[in-house]
N, C-alpha and C positions, 0 to 999 in steps of 0.2 A: 411102338403101339402106332396105328394110323390115325393120323389127325383128322377129325370129320368135321369140316367146317358148318356152321351154323345157316343154315339156307332156307330162304322163306317157304313157306309149306303155302301152296293152292295159290301162289301169287301169280296173278294172268303173265306178268311180264318177268316173269323169274329166269327165264332163259338170257335175259339182256343182263342180270347181274350176273351169272355164272358166268358170260363170255367177257365179262369186264373184267372178273374176277380171277378169269385167265390171260389176261393179257390183250384181250380184243377189241372191239369197238361196237356203237352202237350200229354202224354200218357193215354188212357181211365184209371178208376180205376175200375179193377176187380180182382178177388182172384189170376187167372191164371196168368195175368200180375205182381202182386206183388210178387207172386212164383218165376216168370222167374227171373225179375229185383234184387231181394234181392240175387238168388241163382248166378244168374253169376257176381253180384259186389262183393261175397264174394270170389270167384276164382281171379277175376281181382283184388282183394285187395292183395291176396296172390301171383299174378305174380306181381303187382305193387311194393311191399314189395323187391321184389329180383333184380328187374328194378333200381329201386333208389339206391339201397347198392352200385350197380355195377357202377351205373354212377358217383355217388360219389366217387369210390374207383377209378376209372379210373380218374377221374379230380384232384384229389390230388395227385396219385401215378405215373399216366400215362403219365403225362405231358410232352410234347417236347420231347417223345420216338418215335422215327420215325418208328420204325418194332414193335408193340406192342402185339407180338405173344402171351402173356400170359393176357392179358388185362380182359378175360371175366373170371378169375378164382379167383377174390377178392384177391390176395396176399396168397394164399392158392393151390399151384399147388403141385401133383401129378399124377403118371404116370398112375392110377386108373382114375384119373378127365379125364386127357388126352383121355385116350380110350373111356370112356364114351361121351366126346365133339366130337371126330370125329365118333362116333356112332351117332351123335345128340341126344343121352340120356341125355337133360340137357334143361336149358331154354333158349328158343332163344333170348339172350340179344341184336342179331342184329337189332332186330324190335324197341327196344327202342334206338337205335343210327339214325334207320331209322325216328323216332319221330323228335329226335333231330335236326336232318340235315332237316326237314320238318321246326321247327320251326325255324333255322337260317337263311333259305333261303326264307322265308316270313317276319320276322324280325318283328316289332312295339314292341312300351312299351318300357319302359328306359333301361331294357338291352342292346337293340338294339341300342338306340341311348348313350348308355353310351361305348359301345364298338369303337363306331365311335370317342369318343372323344380326346382329345389331353393327357388328365389326363390318360387314359387308356394305352395310346403309352408309356407314361414316364415307369409306372408300369410294363407295359410289357418287355419293354427294361430292366430293372433292373434285373428281372427276370430272362431273357437272359443272360444277362453277368454272373449272378453268376451261372447259369447252366453250362453256357459252359466258363467260364473264363480261363480252362485249356485247352481248344481245339481251337487252333486255326484255324484248317480248316472250325469249325462250324463258329463261329466267320467273318470269310471271307467270308462264304454265307452270312451270315446277313446282312454283308456292302455291297455285291453286290445285296441281294435280300430282302431289310428292311422288304418287308409284309411277307414275308414267314412265318416265326416263330410267327411275331404277330398273323398273321391267325390260326396258331394251339393254339395260347392261346386263341383266339376268341372261338375256337371250344370247348375249356376244360373249357370255361364260359359257354357256353350254356350247356353241359354236364351235370355240376354240378346245374345248373338253372333249368334244368329239373327234375333232380334226385331229389332236396330238392323240387319242386313241387309235385311229386309222391310220396314222402314220407309225405306229408300231405294226399295227397288223398288216399293212402293206408290206412292210419289210418283211415279216415272217412269212409270206405267202410268196414273196418272190425268191427268196431264198430257197423257200421250199421245191419251188419249180427247177432252181438251179441244182439243187441237190439230186432230184429227181433226174435230170437230163445227164446228171454224172453218175448214173447209178449207184448212188448211195440209198434212196428211199424206193424201196421194194414192195412194200406193203401196205396195208390200211393202217395198222399198226404202227407202222413207222412215222406216217402221215401225222398220228395223236402223239406220238413221240415228238416229233418236232415243232408241233404247234404248242404241247404243253410245256417243254422247254422255253420255247419263246415267251408263254405268258409267265413263266416264273422268273426268267432273266429279268424282265419288265417290271417286275412285280410292282417293286418300291419305286419306279421312275416318278420324279415328282410332275403334280400337272400344278402349272403356274401360269398366269395371266397377267402382261403388261402392258400399257398402251402409252405411246407416245404423242403428247402436246405440245407444239411448239418444239421448245428443246428441253423439256421436262419428262421424266419415266415416272408413270404413276402406277404403283401395285396394285391390282383389283383382285387377283387370288397369288399372294406372295406365298413363299414357298414355306414361310414358316406355320401355314395353317395346316399344313401336312397331308394335303389331298395326294394320293399316289393312282397310277394307273389300273392297278387290278380292283381295287376295292371301291374305287370312287369313279370310274369310267367303264373298266371292261364288266363290270358284274352288273351295273345299270344298265349297261346298255343290251345285255344278253337280255335281264329283265324285260326290257320295253321292245326290243325288237325282235329276238327271237321268241319270246313266248307270248307277249301281250297284244303289242301291236295296235294297232285302230282298225275297226271295220271299212271295207272298203266301197266305195259311193256305186251303188249300181248291185251291190250283192247282198245286203239285209236292207232293212227298212227302217230308215232314223224315226220314225214317227212313234213316239215314248206308246203310244196304247198297242201298236204292235208287240211289242215287249220282244222283239228280233237281237236287241242291246242288252247286256247285261247292266244294271243299274249300278253296280261296283264296279269300276277298273280293274280289282284286284284278280276278277274273274274273266277279264278278257282273256282271248284263245284266237287271235288274229294275226300271230306274229308268223315270222317266216318259217318257223316248224309246223304249221298248221296249216298253211294257206293252200288251197287247189291250186296247182299249176296250170288250168286249164283257161281259166278268163286272162291269162297273160295277154297282153294287148288289146285288151278291153279300155272303153275308157273309164274312168274314175280307179284304175288298178295302177297305184304309183310303182311298184315293182317292177313294171313293164319299161318304167324309163332304165332302171337299173339292166335290167337286160338287155336291152337296147344297146346300151354302153358296151356290155360285155363281149358282143358281137362283134365289135369291131376288133378286139383284140385276142378273139382263139386261137390258141396253139392251132398250126396245120393239122397234128394227128387229129386232134379232136373235131375240129373241123369237118375232117374227112368221115369220122364216124358219124354225124349229123347228116352228112350230105346220103350217109348210105342207108338210112332209114326208110322205111315204108313211105312216108311222106317228104322226105327230101328236105330242102330247107323252108317249106312251107310251114310249117311250126315249129320253127328256128328258136322264136324265144320262148317255147312251152318247153322244150327239148334241153335250152339253157337255164330254166327255173329248175326244173327235175334234177339235171346234174348240180346245180347250185345247192337245192336242197339237202341233197346228200353229203356234199362238202359241211354244210353247216350242221348236222348231226356229227361230223366228225369233231367240229371245232367243239359242240357239248359236250362230246366225250372227252377232251382235252379238258374243258373249263371243269367236269365232274373230278374226271383224276387229279386235277390239280388242286382241289380242294377237298381231296379227301383227308376225313378226321386224322385218319390213321394210314401207314403203307400199305399198299397193296396188298404185300407180300409177307405181312404179318403172320405169326403163329399165335398169336395171343387170342385165345377163344373171343374173349371182351372184345378186343379192339376189330373183331372180324366182323362181328355181329353190330358194332358201332358202325362199322365202314357198310354194313348191308342195308341198315337202315337208313343210314344218307343215301345209297343209289337208290333206294326205293320212293323216298320221298320226292327225287329227283323224277322218276319211271313213274310214279302216280301223275304228275304234270302232265306227262307225254302219252297217255294212253289213248287220248283223242289226236293226238298229233299226226304226221304224216310217216311214223315210225314204222309200223306193218306193211305202208304201201312201199318204202325204199327198200323194204329188206322181202318184200316179196317180187318186184316189177321186174321185170324180165330185163336183162341189161341190154345196149345197142350192141349190133356185130360190132366184135374186134378187129379191126384191120391193122395189119402188119405194121409193127411201129419202126421211124428211124433207126437206123443204126446206134444215134448217139443217147436213144432212150433206153 
């Protein structure tokens, strides 16, 4: 007998469910899309490597520092680096902090829950007392405002959490590029499978946080808390940065009377999957910093594609943003498939139905995203690839 799967009836995005069920992705599988996605993720991996190292450095060495003037130097300060910093000839670590603050504000996951627990409060107070035991002024401030320094440690906890998450993602994206260069990655589904395998492999990787004060190590997030990579950093990151985000200054009014920003942050749709690429480069658009960083590490084959477009390099940041959004839909596909309640190839009708309901809930949130745009947008002119690709 022919096994007829339960398919959504009259569902506007039903074609994407069918595509996922057949082993495809939210992004069409074309040679042009493959080149863009792998190339931009190579650049993104290099930038994430720098972001993650700096975030972890700040959490471990700049915690409870009220004026961390040199937090972006990773402990290697020099006058030459300071001049480059002032000239903005550097990685824009401000974007990493923007993502961290978005995660902290939206919350979610075990990390957010733990930071409101009594155990965290006790551990935070132990660190504060050890850090400022010889500083009666700060200890007095801590008595008057008991949440002030504790909140600083919450920020540090999110800083290291995002740094540890990006450490894993940077390795996934850089190995993806290596496999592409070796001829092992030949399609968009291959990209998705690679990312999903990386997410699954590190799903249970513990998220911990310890600081050293003088000669003693203090555990702020011990391993016993049970925080893990996938549930407590990856999923909250997707929720906060991919979906919700924050409204960009200059694109919407912050005046409450204008009603341009939803009063409920769970209804926010300002994340990477929704943002219009055209404002990239304008004032008040944080992703401009990321696009500026990635432009320095573009693979030659992708950079050449951008040069051959109608505007050449005049709108390079916008082109990078478009490719970046395509790659994020691949990451979203890997996330959806990795969290699927049942195997994708299940033959059980009830399990098939459960999978479809699960996918439909995700796609319901993507109705107003850039999903249709990246599927309809014409690709850049494909140039001849190097022999190693």
